[in-house]
C-alpha positions as CSV (number, residue, x, y, z in Angstrom):
1,M,-0.2,-0.1,0.2
2,S,1.3,3.1,-0.9
3,S,1.0,6.3,1.8
4,K,-1.2,7.8,-0.8
5,E,-3.8,5.1,-0.3
6,L,-4.3,5.6,3.1
7,E,-7.1,8.0,4.2
8,I,-7.2,9.7,7.4
9,T,-10.3,11.5,8.7
10,T,-9.2,14.8,10.0
11,I,-11.7,18.5,10.5
12,D,-8.7,20.4,11.4
13,S,-7.6,23.2,9.6
14,D,-4.1,22.3,9.5
15,P,-4.7,19.2,7.7
16,M,-2.9,15.9,8.3
17,S,-1.4,13.7,5.7
18,T,0.0,10.2,5.3
19,D,3.4,11.4,5.1
20,R,3.0,13.9,7.7
21,L,1.7,11.4,10.0
22,K,4.6,9.1,9.0
23,T,7.3,11.5,9.6
24,L,5.9,11.7,13.1
25,F,5.6,8.6,14.2
26,F,9.4,7.8,12.8
27,L,10.6,10.9,14.8
28,S,9.0,9.7,17.8
29,F,11.2,6.6,18.2
30,K,14.4,8.8,17.6
31,Y,13.2,11.5,20.4
32,S,11.8,9.1,22.9
33,Q,15.5,7.7,23.2
34,G,13.8,4.0,23.4
35,S,11.5,5.3,26.6
36,T,8.2,4.0,25.7
37,S,6.8,6.4,28.3
38,L,8.5,9.4,26.3
39,Q,7.1,8.2,23.8
40,E,3.4,8.4,24.8
41,N,4.1,11.5,26.5
42,I,5.2,12.3,22.4
43,F,1.7,11.5,21.2
44,D,0.1,13.6,24.0
45,W,2.1,16.5,22.8
46,H,0.8,15.7,18.8
47,H,-2.7,16.0,20.4
48,Y,-2.2,19.0,22.4
49,L,-0.8,20.6,19.0
50,H,-3.6,19.2,16.8
51,P,-6.8,18.4,19.2
52,T,-8.9,17.9,16.0
53,W,-6.7,15.6,14.3
54,K,-8.6,11.9,14.7
55,L,-7.8,8.7,13.5
56,D,-10.5,6.3,12.4
57,E,-11.1,2.3,13.4
58,N,-8.8,1.2,9.7
59,F,-5.9,3.1,11.2
60,K,-3.8,0.5,12.7
61,R,-4.3,-1.8,10.0
62,D,-3.0,0.5,6.9
63,F,-1.0,2.5,8.9
64,R,1.2,-0.3,10.4
65,A,1.7,-1.6,6.4
66,V,3.1,2.0,5.7
67,V,5.5,2.4,8.4
68,K,6.6,-1.1,9.2
69,P,9.5,-1.4,6.4
70,T,11.2,2.2,7.4
71,I,11.0,1.6,10.9
72,V,12.5,-2.3,11.0
73,S,15.2,-1.2,8.1
74,F,15.8,1.8,10.2
75,L,15.9,-0.3,13.7
76,H,18.3,-2.7,12.2
77,Q,20.7,-0.5,10.2
78,P,22.6,1.5,13.6
79,S,25.7,1.9,11.9
80,R,24.1,3.6,9.1
81,N,21.5,5.4,10.9
82,H,24.1,7.1,13.9
83,D,20.8,9.5,15.2
84,L,18.6,7.0,16.6
85,E,18.9,6.9,20.5
86,S,17.3,3.5,21.3
87,Q,18.0,1.6,24.8
88,Y,16.9,-1.6,23.1
89,H,15.5,-1.7,19.6
90,S,18.6,-2.5,18.1
91,Y,19.4,-5.6,19.8
92,Q,15.4,-6.8,19.3
93,P,14.7,-9.5,16.5
94,E,12.3,-7.9,14.1
95,H,9.5,-9.7,15.3
96,K,9.9,-7.8,18.5
97,I,10.0,-4.9,16.6
98,E,7.2,-5.3,14.5
99,S,4.9,-6.1,18.3
100,E,6.5,-2.8,19.6
101,I,5.4,-0.5,16.2
102,N,2.1,-2.0,17.2
103,T,1.9,-1.2,20.5
104,Q,3.1,2.4,20.1
105,I,0.5,2.7,16.7
106,N,-2.1,2.0,19.5
107,K,-0.7,4.5,21.6
108,M,-0.5,7.0,19.3
109,K,-4.3,6.2,18.1
110,R,-5.3,6.6,21.5
111,A,-3.7,9.6,22.2
112,Y,-5.3,11.4,19.0
113,N,-8.5,10.2,20.0
114,S,-8.6,11.3,23.4
115,K,-11.0,13.4,24.6
116,S,-8.9,14.7,27.3
117,H,-6.6,17.9,26.3
118,Y,-3.3,18.4,28.3
119,D,-0.3,20.1,28.1
120,P,2.3,17.3,28.6
121,T,5.3,19.9,28.7
122,K,6.5,19.2,32.0
123,Q,6.4,15.4,31.8
124,I,8.4,15.1,28.4
125,L,11.2,17.3,30.0
126,E,11.8,15.4,32.7
127,G,11.5,11.8,30.2
128,V,14.4,13.8,28.0
129,I,16.7,14.3,30.7
130,D,16.1,10.8,32.2
131,A,17.1,9.9,28.8
132,D,20.3,12.0,28.5
133,F,21.2,11.0,31.9
134,M,20.9,7.2,31.3
135,F,23.3,7.8,27.8
136,L,25.6,10.2,28.7
137,C,26.4,9.5,31.9
138,A,24.7,5.4,33.5
139,Q,26.4,4.0,30.5
140,D,29.2,6.7,29.9
141,G,28.0,7.6,26.3
142,R,26.1,6.8,23.2
143,D,26.6,3.3,21.2
144,R,28.9,5.3,17.9
145,I,30.7,3.1,15.5
146,Y,32.7,6.0,14.2
147,P,32.4,8.5,17.3
148,D,33.0,12.3,16.0
149,T,32.4,15.0,18.2
150,N,32.1,17.6,15.7
151,V,29.1,15.3,13.9
152,T,26.1,15.4,15.8
153,S,25.0,12.2,14.3
154,K,28.3,10.5,15.6
155,D,28.6,12.4,18.7
156,R,29.0,9.8,21.8
157,Y,27.9,12.2,24.2
158,L,25.2,14.6,22.3
159,S,22.4,15.9,24.6
160,H,18.9,16.2,23.2
161,L,17.6,18.7,25.7
162,L,21.0,20.9,24.8
163,H,21.2,20.6,21.4
164,Y,17.4,20.7,20.1
165,G,16.2,22.1,23.1
166,L,18.6,25.1,24.5
167,K,20.4,25.2,21.1
168,G,17.3,25.2,19.3
169,Q,18.8,23.0,16.7
170,P,15.9,21.8,13.9
171,T,14.4,18.4,14.3
172,G,13.1,18.0,11.4
173,A,9.5,18.6,11.5
174,P,7.6,21.5,13.3
175,E,6.0,19.8,15.8
176,Y,9.3,18.5,17.8
177,D,10.7,21.8,17.0
178,S,7.6,23.3,19.2
179,M,8.2,20.7,21.5
180,F,11.7,21.1,22.4
181,A,10.9,24.8,22.5
182,S,8.2,24.5,24.9
183,I,10.5,22.3,27.8
184,S,13.6,24.5,27.1
185,A,11.1,27.5,28.3
186,Y,9.6,25.4,31.1
187,L,13.2,24.3,32.5
188,R,14.1,28.3,32.1
189,A,11.5,29.3,34.0
190,H,11.2,26.3,36.6
191,Q,15.6,26.5,36.8
192,D,15.5,27.0,40.3
193,Q,12.8,23.8,41.1
194,Y,15.4,21.7,39.0
195,E,18.6,22.7,39.9
196,N,17.5,20.5,43.2
197,L,16.6,17.5,41.2
198,F,19.7,18.1,39.5
199,H,22.2,17.9,42.0
200,S,20.3,15.3,44.0
201,P,22.1,12.3,45.0
202,S,18.6,10.0,44.9
203,K,19.5,7.4,42.4
204,D,15.5,6.9,41.6
205,L,15.1,10.7,40.3
206,K,17.8,9.9,37.8
207,L,18.0,13.5,37.3
208,T,21.6,14.5,38.1
209,Y,22.1,16.9,35.2
210,G,24.4,19.0,37.0
211,M,26.6,15.6,37.0
212,M,25.7,14.8,33.4
213,L,27.0,18.4,32.5
214,R,30.2,18.0,34.3
215,Q,30.9,14.3,32.4
216,I,30.3,16.1,29.2
217,E,32.7,18.4,29.9
218,Q,35.4,15.8,30.9
219,K,34.7,14.0,27.4
220,Y,35.9,16.8,24.9
221,V,35.9,20.8,24.9
222,S,32.2,21.2,25.0
223,T,30.7,24.5,23.1
224,R,27.2,23.0,24.2
225,Q,25.4,26.2,25.5
226,R,24.9,25.8,29.5
227,I,21.5,26.5,31.4
Protein backbone atom coordinates (compact mmCIF):
# COMPACT_ATOMS: atom_id res chain seq x y z
CA MET A 1 0.00 0.00 0.00
CA SER A 2 1.37 3.38 -0.91
CA SER A 3 1.14 6.24 1.56
CA LYS A 4 -1.27 8.03 -0.76
CA GLU A 5 -3.84 5.23 -0.38
CA LEU A 6 -4.21 5.64 3.37
CA GLU A 7 -7.13 7.84 4.31
CA ILE A 8 -6.99 9.73 7.59
CA THR A 9 -10.05 11.32 9.13
CA THR A 10 -9.43 14.89 10.25
CA ILE A 11 -11.35 18.13 10.42
CA ASP A 12 -8.34 20.17 11.46
CA SER A 13 -7.68 23.46 9.70
CA ASP A 14 -4.07 22.28 9.48
CA PRO A 15 -4.64 19.01 7.58
CA MET A 16 -2.73 15.84 8.25
CA SER A 17 -1.33 13.84 5.37
CA THR A 18 -0.14 10.26 5.61
CA ASP A 19 3.42 11.34 4.89
CA ARG A 20 3.26 13.89 7.68
CA LEU A 21 1.86 11.36 10.11
CA LYS A 22 4.54 8.87 9.08
CA THR A 23 7.24 11.47 9.81
CA LEU A 24 5.79 12.26 13.24
CA PHE A 25 5.56 8.57 14.13
CA PHE A 26 9.05 7.83 12.83
CA LEU A 27 10.62 10.71 14.76
CA SER A 28 8.82 9.65 17.94
CA PHE A 29 11.22 6.69 18.08
CA LYS A 30 14.22 8.98 17.74
CA TYR A 31 13.22 11.61 20.28
CA SER A 32 11.86 9.15 22.84
CA GLN A 33 15.37 7.62 22.90
CA GLY A 34 13.95 4.17 23.55
CA SER A 35 11.67 5.25 26.41
CA THR A 36 8.13 4.00 25.82
CA SER A 37 6.69 6.35 28.44
CA LEU A 38 8.36 9.35 26.78
CA GLN A 39 7.09 8.19 23.41
CA GLU A 40 3.56 8.12 24.82
CA ASN A 41 4.01 11.67 26.14
CA ILE A 42 5.19 12.71 22.68
CA PHE A 43 1.94 11.41 21.18
CA ASP A 44 0.11 13.47 23.80
CA TRP A 45 2.09 16.48 22.56
CA HIS A 46 0.88 15.83 19.00
CA HIS A 47 -2.67 15.80 20.34
CA TYR A 48 -2.06 18.95 22.34
CA LEU A 49 -1.00 20.76 19.17
CA HIS A 50 -3.65 19.23 16.91
CA PRO A 51 -6.67 18.30 19.05
CA THR A 52 -8.96 17.83 16.05
CA TRP A 53 -6.76 15.24 14.34
CA LYS A 54 -8.64 11.94 14.69
CA LEU A 55 -7.78 8.44 13.46
CA ASP A 56 -10.46 6.04 12.27
CA GLU A 57 -10.89 2.32 12.92
CA ASN A 58 -8.93 1.26 9.84
CA PHE A 59 -5.96 3.35 10.84
CA LYS A 60 -3.92 0.72 12.68
CA ARG A 61 -4.00 -1.90 9.93
CA ASP A 62 -3.34 0.53 7.10
CA PHE A 63 -0.73 2.63 8.85
CA ARG A 64 1.22 -0.40 10.03
CA ALA A 65 1.68 -1.44 6.40
CA VAL A 66 2.94 2.07 5.58
CA VAL A 67 5.48 2.49 8.41
CA LYS A 68 6.68 -1.03 9.14
CA PRO A 69 9.34 -1.42 6.38
CA THR A 70 10.94 1.94 7.09
CA ILE A 71 11.09 1.58 10.86
CA VAL A 72 12.25 -2.05 10.88
CA SER A 73 15.01 -1.21 8.39
CA PHE A 74 16.02 1.86 10.40
CA LEU A 75 16.19 0.05 13.71
CA HIS A 76 18.18 -2.81 12.22
CA GLN A 77 20.91 -0.61 10.75
CA PRO A 78 22.42 1.40 13.63
CA SER A 79 25.72 1.66 11.75
CA ARG A 80 24.05 3.71 9.05
CA ASN A 81 21.51 5.47 11.22
CA HIS A 82 23.73 6.94 13.92
CA ASP A 83 21.12 9.43 15.05
CA LEU A 84 18.80 6.80 16.47
CA GLU A 85 18.98 6.80 20.25
CA SER A 86 17.46 3.56 21.48
CA GLN A 87 17.94 1.69 24.69
CA TYR A 88 17.14 -1.66 23.18
CA HIS A 89 15.44 -1.54 19.76
CA SER A 90 18.54 -2.36 17.72
CA TYR A 91 19.17 -5.54 19.71
CA GLN A 92 15.72 -7.07 19.29
CA PRO A 93 14.64 -9.51 16.57
CA GLU A 94 12.34 -8.20 13.89
CA HIS A 95 9.17 -9.78 15.28
CA LYS A 96 9.65 -7.96 18.58
CA ILE A 97 10.21 -4.67 16.77
CA GLU A 98 7.00 -5.29 14.83
CA SER A 99 5.20 -5.92 18.12
CA GLU A 100 6.47 -2.64 19.51
CA ILE A 101 5.44 -0.79 16.35
CA ASN A 102 1.92 -2.15 16.87
CA THR A 103 1.97 -1.08 20.51
CA GLN A 104 3.07 2.44 19.66
CA ILE A 105 0.52 2.76 16.87
CA ASN A 106 -2.17 1.84 19.39
CA LYS A 107 -0.85 4.46 21.81
CA MET A 108 -0.75 7.11 19.09
CA LYS A 109 -4.31 6.33 18.05
CA ARG A 110 -5.46 6.45 21.69
CA ALA A 111 -3.72 9.80 22.25
CA TYR A 112 -5.06 11.39 19.07
CA ASN A 113 -8.62 10.27 19.79
CA SER A 114 -8.55 11.18 23.47
CA LYS A 115 -11.20 13.54 24.78
CA SER A 116 -8.75 14.98 27.28
CA HIS A 117 -6.48 17.85 26.29
CA TYR A 118 -3.49 18.78 28.43
CA ASP A 119 0.00 20.18 28.02
CA PRO A 120 2.55 17.36 28.61
CA THR A 121 5.58 19.69 28.58
CA LYS A 122 6.69 18.88 32.15
CA GLN A 123 6.49 15.13 31.59
CA ILE A 124 8.41 15.39 28.31
CA LEU A 125 11.11 17.56 29.88
CA GLU A 126 11.73 15.07 32.66
CA GLY A 127 11.66 12.16 30.22
CA VAL A 128 14.27 13.82 27.98
CA ILE A 129 16.49 14.58 30.99
CA ASP A 130 16.13 11.01 32.20
CA ALA A 131 17.10 9.57 28.79
CA ASP A 132 20.01 11.99 28.39
CA PHE A 133 21.26 11.01 31.84
CA MET A 134 21.09 7.30 31.05
CA PHE A 135 23.14 7.60 27.85
CA LEU A 136 25.62 10.28 28.93
CA CYS A 137 26.21 9.16 32.50
CA ALA A 138 24.84 5.73 33.36
CA GLN A 139 26.35 4.03 30.31
CA ASP A 140 29.11 6.58 29.59
CA GLY A 141 28.05 7.73 26.14
CA ARG A 142 25.84 6.72 23.26
CA ASP A 143 26.67 3.75 21.07
CA ARG A 144 28.53 5.13 18.04
CA ILE A 145 30.48 2.96 15.62
CA TYR A 146 32.59 5.88 14.37
CA PRO A 147 32.47 8.53 17.15
CA ASP A 148 33.06 12.13 16.14
CA THR A 149 32.23 14.96 18.55
CA ASN A 150 32.08 17.42 15.65
CA VAL A 151 29.24 15.54 13.92
CA THR A 152 25.88 15.51 15.70
CA SER A 153 24.86 12.07 14.47
CA LYS A 154 28.17 10.58 15.67
CA ASP A 155 28.56 12.47 18.95
CA ARG A 156 28.62 9.95 21.80
CA TYR A 157 27.82 12.70 24.32
CA LEU A 158 25.01 14.43 22.46
CA SER A 159 22.38 15.81 24.83
CA HIS A 160 18.95 16.11 23.23
CA LEU A 161 17.94 18.75 25.74
CA LEU A 162 20.98 20.89 25.04
CA HIS A 163 21.16 20.37 21.28
CA TYR A 164 17.51 20.42 20.19
CA GLY A 165 16.16 22.32 23.17
CA LEU A 166 18.43 25.01 24.57
CA LYS A 167 20.40 25.46 21.34
CA GLY A 168 17.27 25.19 19.19
CA GLN A 169 18.72 23.00 16.46
CA PRO A 170 16.13 21.77 13.91
CA THR A 171 14.48 18.43 14.58
CA GLY A 172 13.02 17.64 11.18
CA ALA A 173 9.40 18.53 11.96
CA PRO A 174 7.70 21.67 13.32
CA GLU A 175 5.88 19.66 16.00
CA TYR A 176 9.20 18.54 17.47
CA ASP A 177 10.78 21.98 17.09
CA SER A 178 7.94 23.39 19.18
CA MET A 179 8.17 20.52 21.66
CA PHE A 180 11.83 21.18 22.43
CA ALA A 181 11.21 24.93 22.52
CA SER A 182 8.43 24.33 25.04
CA ILE A 183 10.48 22.13 27.36
CA SER A 184 13.38 24.59 27.22
CA ALA A 185 11.09 27.50 28.12
CA TYR A 186 9.60 25.45 30.96
CA LEU A 187 13.06 24.58 32.26
CA ARG A 188 14.18 28.20 32.23
CA ALA A 189 10.98 29.31 33.96
CA HIS A 190 11.39 26.65 36.68
CA GLN A 191 15.17 26.53 36.88
CA ASP A 192 15.32 26.89 40.66
CA GLN A 193 12.95 23.96 41.04
CA TYR A 194 14.97 21.73 38.76
CA GLU A 195 18.37 22.64 40.13
CA ASN A 196 17.45 20.74 43.28
CA LEU A 197 16.66 17.68 41.20
CA PHE A 198 19.78 17.99 39.03
CA HIS A 199 22.00 17.87 42.10
CA SER A 200 20.03 15.32 44.06
CA PRO A 201 21.95 12.22 45.16
CA SER A 202 18.80 10.13 44.77
CA LYS A 203 19.34 7.30 42.29
CA ASP A 204 15.59 6.98 41.88
CA LEU A 205 15.25 10.46 40.38
CA LYS A 206 17.97 9.93 37.76
CA LEU A 207 17.93 13.69 37.20
CA THR A 208 21.45 14.59 38.32
CA TYR A 209 21.87 16.90 35.38
CA GLY A 210 24.73 18.83 36.93
CA MET A 211 26.73 15.61 36.98
CA MET A 212 25.77 14.93 33.39
CA LEU A 213 27.11 18.30 32.27
CA ARG A 214 30.36 17.64 34.09
CA GLN A 215 30.62 14.27 32.36
CA ILE A 216 30.26 15.99 28.99
CA GLU A 217 32.94 18.52 29.80
CA GLN A 218 35.36 15.83 30.92
CA LYS A 219 35.17 14.10 27.54
CA TYR A 220 35.99 17.03 25.29
CA VAL A 221 36.09 20.81 25.16
CA SER A 222 32.38 21.49 24.90
CA THR A 223 30.76 24.33 23.02
CA ARG A 224 27.36 23.31 24.31
CA GLN A 225 25.16 26.05 25.76
CA ARG A 226 24.80 25.69 29.51
CA ILE A 227 21.66 26.37 31.46
